[in-house]
C-alpha angles and dihedrals in degrees: 000000000000115000117205132196120189125200141163104071126131147126117311135169121246109280092028131120138235134179119215125201131199120195115200131198124215137065094254096066092105094063098044127102104230132201142190114222133182138201122199122196111286094005135100121258111266137193111244101173140003135191131192127220088262094051103259110147141200132186141197111254090244093064102029111129093015105060129054125194119202139162141208108205092188089060097038087234136132122195137202117202109198120194134173089024118200131201088251089063089070107122145106108280122213136179125213140144118286111270088031124246111226094217094051102064111124130199093276127217124263118236116190121184110193141131 
């Protein structure tokens, strides 16, 4: 089972930036497709960005051009650089495989965009 620990969230003003990190356990990290997900209050969890083992990426339309997903397989870590943040980006952000493994959800990291 892959264990995941997210970090890097916080409170930021609209237009600001944050960089999230997700540290993964396990020797198979390098071959996994990874994703960043988010869940806002009262809404379903959604995929915002995904990255293959080879570095190909895809993004939800709502974050395209503002968010960048990357990974460092040597460090078993996946990142989410978030720029030009908007209040509607406020959510708990999680990483997981794509498709997600139910037993691998971590605690997530809270991102709040507010003035």
